C-alpha positions as CSV (number, residue, x, y, z in Angstrom):
1,X,-3.2,-18.9,17.5
2,X,-2.0,-16.2,16.3
3,X,-4.8,-15.2,13.2
4,X,-2.3,-15.0,10.5
5,X,-0.3,-17.8,11.3
6,X,1.2,-19.9,8.2
7,X,0.3,-17.2,6.5
8,X,2.8,-14.8,4.3
9,X,2.4,-11.1,3.6
10,X,4.8,-9.0,1.2
11,X,4.4,-5.7,1.9
12,X,6.2,-2.8,-0.8
13,X,7.3,0.1,0.4
14,X,7.7,-1.1,4.1
15,X,10.6,0.6,4.9
16,X,9.0,3.5,7.0
17,X,5.7,4.7,7.5
18,X,2.4,3.1,6.2
19,X,4.1,0.2,4.9
20,X,6.4,-0.2,8.1
21,X,3.2,-0.2,10.3
22,X,1.5,-2.9,8.5
23,X,4.3,-5.4,8.5
24,X,4.8,-4.6,12.2
25,X,0.9,-5.8,12.6
26,X,1.0,-8.4,10.6
27,X,3.9,-9.9,12.4
28,X,1.6,-9.4,15.4
29,X,-0.4,-12.2,14.2
30,X,1.9,-14.7,13.5
31,X,2.1,-13.5,10.0
32,X,5.5,-14.3,8.2
33,X,6.5,-11.3,6.5
34,X,8.3,-9.6,3.4
35,X,9.8,-6.2,3.8
36,X,10.5,-4.2,0.6
37,X,12.2,-1.0,-0.8
38,X,13.5,0.4,-3.7
39,X,16.3,1.7,-1.3
40,X,16.6,2.2,2.2
41,X,18.3,-0.9,2.7
42,X,19.5,-0.3,6.1
43,X,16.1,0.8,7.3
44,X,14.4,-2.7,6.1
45,X,16.8,-4.5,7.3
46,X,16.8,-3.5,10.6
47,X,12.7,-3.5,10.7
48,X,12.7,-7.5,9.0
49,X,15.5,-8.1,11.9
50,X,13.3,-6.5,14.4
51,X,10.6,-9.1,13.5
52,X,9.9,-12.6,15.0
53,X,10.0,-13.6,11.0
54,X,10.7,-11.5,8.7
55,X,13.6,-11.0,5.6
56,X,14.2,-7.9,3.4
57,X,14.6,-7.8,-0.3
58,X,15.6,-4.5,-2.6
59,X,13.6,-4.6,-5.5
60,X,12.2,-1.4,-7.5
61,X,8.6,-2.7,-8.5
62,X,8.3,-0.2,-10.9
63,X,10.5,-2.8,-12.7
64,X,8.9,-5.8,-14.0
65,X,12.0,-8.0,-13.9
66,X,12.6,-6.5,-10.7
67,X,8.9,-6.7,-9.5
68,X,9.4,-10.5,-10.6
69,X,12.0,-11.7,-9.0
70,X,10.6,-9.9,-5.5
71,X,7.7,-12.5,-5.9
72,X,9.8,-15.3,-6.8
73,X,12.7,-14.7,-3.7
74,X,9.7,-14.8,-1.2
75,X,7.9,-17.7,-2.5
76,X,11.5,-19.6,-2.9
77,X,12.1,-18.5,1.0
78,X,8.7,-19.1,2.3
79,X,7.0,-21.9,-0.3
80,X,4.0,-19.8,-0.4
81,X,2.6,-15.8,-0.7
82,X,-1.0,-15.4,0.9
83,X,-1.2,-11.4,1.2
84,X,0.2,-8.9,-1.0
85,X,0.0,-5.2,0.2
86,X,1.0,-3.0,-2.7
87,X,2.0,0.4,-0.9
88,X,5.1,1.6,-2.8
89,X,4.4,5.0,-3.8
90,X,6.0,8.1,-4.8
91,X,4.4,11.7,-5.7
92,X,5.6,15.2,-6.5
93,X,4.7,18.5,-4.5
94,X,3.1,20.4,-7.4
95,X,0.0,22.9,-7.0
96,X,-2.8,21.4,-9.3
97,X,-3.5,25.1,-11.2
98,X,0.9,24.6,-12.1
99,X,0.2,22.4,-15.3
100,X,3.8,22.9,-16.9
101,X,5.2,21.6,-13.8
102,X,3.6,18.2,-14.0
103,X,6.1,17.0,-16.7
104,X,6.4,14.1,-18.6
105,X,8.9,13.0,-16.1
106,X,6.7,13.5,-13.4
107,X,3.9,11.8,-14.9
108,X,6.0,8.8,-16.3
109,X,7.6,8.6,-12.3
110,X,4.7,8.8,-10.7
111,X,2.4,6.3,-13.0
112,X,5.3,4.0,-13.1
113,X,6.1,3.3,-9.2
114,X,2.1,3.8,-8.5
115,X,0.3,2.1,-10.8
116,X,2.5,-0.3,-13.1
117,X,4.3,-0.7,-10.0
118,X,1.1,-2.2,-8.2
119,X,0.2,-4.2,-11.5
120,X,3.8,-5.8,-11.8
121,X,3.8,-7.1,-8.3
122,X,0.3,-8.4,-9.1
123,X,0.5,-10.2,-11.8
124,X,3.6,-11.8,-10.8
125,X,1.9,-12.7,-7.2
126,X,-1.7,-14.1,-8.8
127,X,-0.7,-17.4,-9.1
128,X,0.8,-17.9,-5.7
129,X,-2.2,-16.1,-4.1
130,X,-4.8,-18.1,-6.0
131,X,-3.0,-21.5,-5.2
132,X,-3.9,-20.6,-1.3
133,X,-7.5,-20.5,-2.0
134,X,-7.4,-17.7,0.3
135,X,-5.3,-15.2,-1.2
136,X,-5.1,-11.3,-0.4
137,X,-4.1,-8.0,-2.3
138,X,-4.6,-4.4,-0.5
139,X,-3.7,-1.7,-3.0
140,X,-2.8,1.1,-0.5
141,X,-4.4,4.2,-2.5
142,X,-5.2,7.7,-1.5
143,X,-8.3,10.3,-1.0
144,X,-7.3,12.2,-3.4
145,X,-7.9,9.1,-5.7
146,X,-11.9,10.0,-4.9
147,X,-12.0,13.7,-4.1
148,X,-10.3,16.4,-6.0
149,X,-7.3,17.0,-3.6
150,X,-3.8,15.8,-3.6
151,X,0.1,16.7,-3.7
152,X,-0.3,16.8,-7.4
153,X,-2.7,15.8,-10.3
154,X,-0.3,12.8,-11.1
155,X,-0.6,11.4,-8.1
156,X,-4.2,11.9,-7.4
157,X,-4.5,10.4,-10.7
158,X,-2.6,7.5,-10.0
159,X,-4.5,6.1,-6.6
160,X,-8.1,6.9,-8.7
161,X,-6.2,4.6,-10.8
162,X,-5.7,2.0,-7.9
163,X,-8.7,2.3,-6.5
164,X,-10.5,1.3,-10.2
165,X,-8.0,-1.4,-10.8
166,X,-9.2,-2.8,-7.5
167,X,-12.9,-3.1,-8.4
168,X,-11.8,-4.7,-11.9
169,X,-9.6,-7.2,-10.2
170,X,-11.8,-7.9,-7.6
171,X,-14.1,-9.0,-10.3
172,X,-11.5,-11.1,-12.0
173,X,-9.5,-12.8,-9.4
174,X,-12.3,-14.4,-7.0
175,X,-13.2,-16.7,-5.8
176,X,-9.6,-17.3,-4.8
177,X,-8.4,-13.7,-4.3
178,X,-10.0,-11.2,-2.5
179,X,-9.0,-7.4,-3.8
180,X,-9.2,-4.4,-1.6
181,X,-8.4,-1.2,-1.4
182,X,-7.4,1.4,1.8
183,X,-7.4,4.9,1.4
184,X,-6.3,7.3,3.4
185,X,-6.3,10.7,3.9
186,X,-3.2,12.8,5.7
187,X,-1.3,10.6,7.6
188,X,1.5,11.5,9.8
189,X,4.7,9.8,8.0
190,X,8.2,11.3,6.8
191,X,6.4,12.4,3.8
192,X,3.6,14.6,5.4
193,X,6.1,15.7,8.4
194,X,6.6,19.0,7.2
195,X,3.3,19.8,5.9
196,X,1.9,22.0,8.9
197,X,-0.8,24.3,7.3
198,X,-2.2,20.5,5.9
199,X,-2.2,18.8,9.5
200,X,-3.5,22.2,11.0
201,X,-6.3,22.5,9.0
202,X,-7.4,18.7,9.1
203,X,-7.6,19.0,12.8
204,X,-9.6,21.7,12.5
205,X,-12.0,20.2,10.0
206,X,-11.8,16.5,9.9
207,X,-14.6,15.0,12.4
208,X,-12.4,13.2,14.7
209,X,-10.1,16.7,14.9
210,X,-6.9,14.8,14.2
211,X,-4.5,13.3,11.0
212,X,-3.9,9.8,10.7
213,X,-0.6,7.6,11.9
214,X,0.3,4.6,10.0
215,X,-1.1,2.3,12.7
216,X,-4.3,4.0,11.9
217,X,-4.1,2.8,8.1
218,X,-2.6,-1.4,9.5
219,X,-5.3,-1.1,11.7
220,X,-7.5,-0.9,8.8
221,X,-6.0,-3.4,6.7
222,X,-6.2,-6.3,8.5
223,X,-9.4,-5.5,9.2
224,X,-9.9,-6.0,5.4
225,X,-7.6,-9.2,5.1
226,X,-10.2,-10.6,8.0
227,X,-13.0,-9.5,6.1
228,X,-14.0,-13.0,4.2
229,X,-16.9,-12.0,2.3
230,X,-15.4,-8.5,1.4
231,X,-13.7,-7.8,-2.0
232,X,-13.6,-4.8,-4.0
233,X,-14.3,-2.3,-1.5
234,X,-12.1,0.8,-1.0
235,X,-12.3,1.9,2.2
236,X,-11.1,5.8,3.4
237,X,-9.5,6.2,6.8
238,X,-9.5,9.6,6.6
239,X,-10.9,10.4,9.8
240,X,-14.6,11.8,8.1
241,X,-12.5,14.4,6.1
242,X,-14.5,13.1,3.1
243,X,-17.6,13.9,5.1
244,X,-16.6,17.8,5.4
């Protein structure tokens, strides 16, 4: 019997990249999985159809009603919800010194998806996760939430907020729900495909001498799901860049 057989996982923003790798890792361990995205419907549907027991549900988690409907549809289909990985996110490439470019619209969009969207899903999912007695919430944050780096200041601030939200909720939702975060460094995803200079800098700087892969982050998620006595932790998955 696989480790997660009989358990149901919802992974937001999972049509590609880190989310898709997390979906594949959970499915390989026997979990039933819900693939989600706000767009990329074809990609999400194709991924779900390639897995043993998965469905695709489109929803924009920044909208409270859509987030509630996403959780409700998950529970309606599978009858339960055990694991939520909040991976849905967005960013904008803005040099940190360019304060004028970080407009209210940029702040609203990034915080609306990354922070409020995560909150919307957690609030809707919490009663179902609590009912299992061993619910798991994982928030995908970023090394930008713990160091003064990142694609923009609004993005970095949103990830720092998620790190603190993780700690607050872990303190509040135990013992029925464990809440942890995974904070990746530079990962090879569609977002970063053209960041050649930054990838080269990471290869030069990181103790592990490479950028990360979505599978690296997925492995960390699986480890935290299985860590039954761990809650309120933010796990850096950055190849050791933070050490330098």
